[in-house]
C-alpha beads as a LAMMPS data file, in Angstrom:
LAMMPS data file: protein, C-alpha beads

168 atoms
167 bonds

1 atom types
1 bond types

-500.0 500.0 xlo xhi
-500.0 500.0 ylo yhi
-500.0 500.0 zlo zhi

Masses

1 110.0

Atoms # bond

1 1 1 190.894 182.916 -121.866
2 1 1 190.911 181.703 -118.264
3 1 1 187.815 180.021 -116.932
4 1 1 185.997 181.680 -114.050
5 1 1 185.882 179.535 -110.956
6 1 1 182.728 178.954 -108.951
7 1 1 184.239 180.920 -106.067
8 1 1 184.977 183.908 -108.312
9 1 1 181.456 183.857 -109.730
10 1 1 179.992 183.585 -106.226
11 1 1 182.110 186.531 -105.049
12 1 1 180.828 188.695 -107.907
13 1 1 177.226 187.617 -107.297
14 1 1 177.482 188.355 -103.583
15 1 1 178.753 191.882 -104.282
16 1 1 175.544 192.782 -106.154
17 1 1 173.108 194.243 -103.615
18 1 1 169.687 192.701 -103.234
19 1 1 166.501 194.732 -103.155
20 1 1 166.121 193.915 -99.476
21 1 1 169.562 195.366 -98.775
22 1 1 168.894 198.685 -100.505
23 1 1 165.203 199.010 -99.589
24 1 1 165.817 201.166 -96.469
25 1 1 167.730 203.711 -98.570
26 1 1 165.177 203.598 -101.387
27 1 1 162.164 204.145 -99.142
28 1 1 163.924 206.965 -97.254
29 1 1 164.974 208.814 -100.410
30 1 1 161.631 208.300 -102.166
31 1 1 159.767 209.537 -99.081
32 1 1 162.028 212.577 -98.775
33 1 1 161.439 213.789 -102.337
34 1 1 157.702 213.039 -102.155
35 1 1 157.312 214.875 -98.855
36 1 1 159.229 217.894 -100.142
37 1 1 156.925 218.099 -103.131
38 1 1 153.637 217.226 -101.442
39 1 1 154.035 218.417 -97.861
40 1 1 151.778 215.589 -96.665
41 1 1 153.167 212.586 -94.774
42 1 1 150.468 210.122 -95.754
43 1 1 150.679 210.948 -99.446
44 1 1 154.482 210.900 -99.292
45 1 1 154.399 207.446 -97.677
46 1 1 152.045 206.187 -100.389
47 1 1 154.268 207.614 -103.116
48 1 1 157.413 206.136 -101.545
49 1 1 155.792 202.706 -101.293
50 1 1 154.612 202.829 -104.900
51 1 1 158.040 203.991 -106.104
52 1 1 159.706 201.126 -104.233
53 1 1 157.173 198.626 -105.597
54 1 1 157.896 199.798 -109.144
55 1 1 161.624 199.606 -108.454
56 1 1 161.219 196.054 -107.169
57 1 1 159.190 195.022 -110.217
58 1 1 162.010 196.222 -112.489
59 1 1 164.868 195.222 -110.201
60 1 1 166.729 193.226 -112.846
61 1 1 167.131 196.251 -115.094
62 1 1 167.454 199.055 -112.522
63 1 1 169.512 197.573 -109.680
64 1 1 172.724 199.240 -110.886
65 1 1 171.087 202.663 -110.533
66 1 1 168.181 201.858 -108.221
67 1 1 168.440 204.899 -105.937
68 1 1 168.199 207.640 -108.570
69 1 1 165.653 205.603 -110.543
70 1 1 163.412 205.189 -107.498
71 1 1 163.732 208.902 -106.635
72 1 1 162.748 209.830 -110.175
73 1 1 159.710 207.548 -109.997
74 1 1 158.762 209.120 -106.660
75 1 1 159.154 212.645 -108.026
76 1 1 157.049 211.792 -111.087
77 1 1 154.319 210.250 -108.922
78 1 1 154.347 213.267 -106.594
79 1 1 154.156 215.646 -109.552
80 1 1 151.166 213.671 -110.843
81 1 1 149.456 214.190 -107.480
82 1 1 150.266 217.903 -107.598
83 1 1 148.806 218.116 -111.100
84 1 1 145.610 216.513 -109.847
85 1 1 145.567 218.853 -106.844
86 1 1 146.056 221.851 -109.098
87 1 1 143.172 220.790 -111.341
88 1 1 140.937 220.155 -108.324
89 1 1 141.978 223.436 -106.721
90 1 1 141.194 225.394 -109.876
91 1 1 137.851 223.621 -110.218
92 1 1 136.963 224.365 -106.578
93 1 1 138.192 227.923 -106.944
94 1 1 135.774 228.499 -109.794
95 1 1 132.912 226.898 -107.849
96 1 1 133.591 228.684 -104.564
97 1 1 135.100 231.972 -105.628
98 1 1 134.195 233.725 -102.389
99 1 1 135.549 231.096 -99.978
100 1 1 139.120 230.688 -98.803
101 1 1 140.099 227.164 -99.817
102 1 1 143.860 226.898 -99.705
103 1 1 146.355 227.177 -96.906
104 1 1 149.487 229.278 -97.380
105 1 1 151.628 226.121 -97.524
106 1 1 149.425 224.630 -100.233
107 1 1 149.488 227.908 -102.136
108 1 1 153.303 227.919 -102.004
109 1 1 153.530 224.347 -103.303
110 1 1 151.006 225.060 -106.047
111 1 1 152.973 228.172 -107.028
112 1 1 156.194 226.138 -107.111
113 1 1 154.550 223.424 -109.173
114 1 1 153.110 225.964 -111.596
115 1 1 156.555 227.546 -111.953
116 1 1 158.173 224.133 -112.491
117 1 1 155.619 223.328 -115.190
118 1 1 156.714 226.417 -117.128
119 1 1 160.306 225.185 -117.352
120 1 1 161.528 223.233 -120.367
121 1 1 161.457 219.479 -119.684
122 1 1 165.218 219.026 -119.135
123 1 1 165.433 221.999 -116.773
124 1 1 162.398 220.762 -114.837
125 1 1 163.802 217.213 -114.555
126 1 1 167.179 218.522 -113.476
127 1 1 165.807 220.914 -110.851
128 1 1 163.420 218.317 -109.404
129 1 1 166.048 215.576 -109.202
130 1 1 168.927 217.801 -108.035
131 1 1 167.176 219.971 -105.479
132 1 1 163.950 218.223 -104.524
133 1 1 165.318 214.719 -105.002
134 1 1 168.631 215.681 -103.418
135 1 1 170.659 213.774 -106.016
136 1 1 174.234 214.643 -106.857
137 1 1 175.111 216.134 -110.227
138 1 1 176.606 212.792 -111.275
139 1 1 173.502 210.830 -110.208
140 1 1 171.240 213.289 -111.996
141 1 1 173.363 213.123 -115.144
142 1 1 173.364 209.326 -115.098
143 1 1 169.623 209.105 -114.553
144 1 1 168.660 211.607 -117.253
145 1 1 171.369 210.441 -119.640
146 1 1 173.246 213.725 -120.037
147 1 1 176.687 214.983 -119.019
148 1 1 177.471 216.522 -115.629
149 1 1 178.169 219.804 -117.421
150 1 1 174.687 219.715 -118.941
151 1 1 173.216 219.077 -115.492
152 1 1 174.999 222.188 -114.216
153 1 1 173.735 224.229 -117.162
154 1 1 170.128 223.006 -116.918
155 1 1 170.109 223.474 -113.132
156 1 1 171.482 227.003 -113.366
157 1 1 169.061 228.036 -116.102
158 1 1 166.148 226.310 -114.386
159 1 1 166.796 228.014 -111.053
160 1 1 167.166 231.386 -112.767
161 1 1 163.864 230.881 -114.597
162 1 1 162.134 229.777 -111.371
163 1 1 163.434 232.841 -109.574
164 1 1 162.126 235.079 -112.348
165 1 1 158.686 233.432 -112.362
166 1 1 158.316 233.378 -108.568
167 1 1 159.463 236.973 -107.991
168 1 1 156.999 238.429 -110.498

Bonds

1 1 1 2
2 1 2 3
3 1 3 4
4 1 4 5
5 1 5 6
6 1 6 7
7 1 7 8
8 1 8 9
9 1 9 10
10 1 10 11
11 1 11 12
12 1 12 13
13 1 13 14
14 1 14 15
15 1 15 16
16 1 16 17
17 1 17 18
18 1 18 19
19 1 19 20
20 1 20 21
21 1 21 22
22 1 22 23
23 1 23 24
24 1 24 25
25 1 25 26
26 1 26 27
27 1 27 28
28 1 28 29
29 1 29 30
30 1 30 31
31 1 31 32
32 1 32 33
33 1 33 34
34 1 34 35
35 1 35 36
36 1 36 37
37 1 37 38
38 1 38 39
39 1 39 40
40 1 40 41
41 1 41 42
42 1 42 43
43 1 43 44
44 1 44 45
45 1 45 46
46 1 46 47
47 1 47 48
48 1 48 49
49 1 49 50
50 1 50 51
51 1 51 52
52 1 52 53
53 1 53 54
54 1 54 55
55 1 55 56
56 1 56 57
57 1 57 58
58 1 58 59
59 1 59 60
60 1 60 61
61 1 61 62
62 1 62 63
63 1 63 64
64 1 64 65
65 1 65 66
66 1 66 67
67 1 67 68
68 1 68 69
69 1 69 70
70 1 70 71
71 1 71 72
72 1 72 73
73 1 73 74
74 1 74 75
75 1 75 76
76 1 76 77
77 1 77 78
78 1 78 79
79 1 79 80
80 1 80 81
81 1 81 82
82 1 82 83
83 1 83 84
84 1 84 85
85 1 85 86
86 1 86 87
87 1 87 88
88 1 88 89
89 1 89 90
90 1 90 91
91 1 91 92
92 1 92 93
93 1 93 94
94 1 94 95
95 1 95 96
96 1 96 97
97 1 97 98
98 1 98 99
99 1 99 100
100 1 100 101
101 1 101 102
102 1 102 103
103 1 103 104
104 1 104 105
105 1 105 106
106 1 106 107
107 1 107 108
108 1 108 109
109 1 109 110
110 1 110 111
111 1 111 112
112 1 112 113
113 1 113 114
114 1 114 115
115 1 115 116
116 1 116 117
117 1 117 118
118 1 118 119
119 1 119 120
120 1 120 121
121 1 121 122
122 1 122 123
123 1 123 124
124 1 124 125
125 1 125 126
126 1 126 127
127 1 127 128
128 1 128 129
129 1 129 130
130 1 130 131
131 1 131 132
132 1 132 133
133 1 133 134
134 1 134 135
135 1 135 136
136 1 136 137
137 1 137 138
138 1 138 139
139 1 139 140
140 1 140 141
141 1 141 142
142 1 142 143
143 1 143 144
144 1 144 145
145 1 145 146
146 1 146 147
147 1 147 148
148 1 148 149
149 1 149 150
150 1 150 151
151 1 151 152
152 1 152 153
153 1 153 154
154 1 154 155
155 1 155 156
156 1 156 157
157 1 157 158
158 1 158 159
159 1 159 160
160 1 160 161
161 1 161 162
162 1 162 163
163 1 163 164
164 1 164 165
165 1 165 166
166 1 166 167
167 1 167 168
């Protein structure tokens, strides 16, 4: 077995991106998925920052797949916010039944979230990452740990189920 020279080791080490190098892409992608889910710039910025902070804290284990990992964290954080919004909205709706509380845009997002919640977990993950997170089929497959064919199947079934729920 041939020994690896210092120069060869340095070349390999320099080809591994640093967090600082990929941060602009991470923050952009995390913000994009958060904004699509939340529709609020401030909340999306907060989610993107938190997703990037979590990515940084786990950099050693996620750097090979940092972009899809960060997007998944952002989508999970945004979904948590939507869950809290939904609970608060329902609570307020019960308290103020005669007042108009929601805007049409908020109603649409709450309807989408409610429809997503009805999907089986794999379909929901696939739809959120593929279409809201804007990941490729290969990135989605790698992140979830399934084949590209399974991503296609879950996405197709998930979209069909969403269409059925939303058009009722």
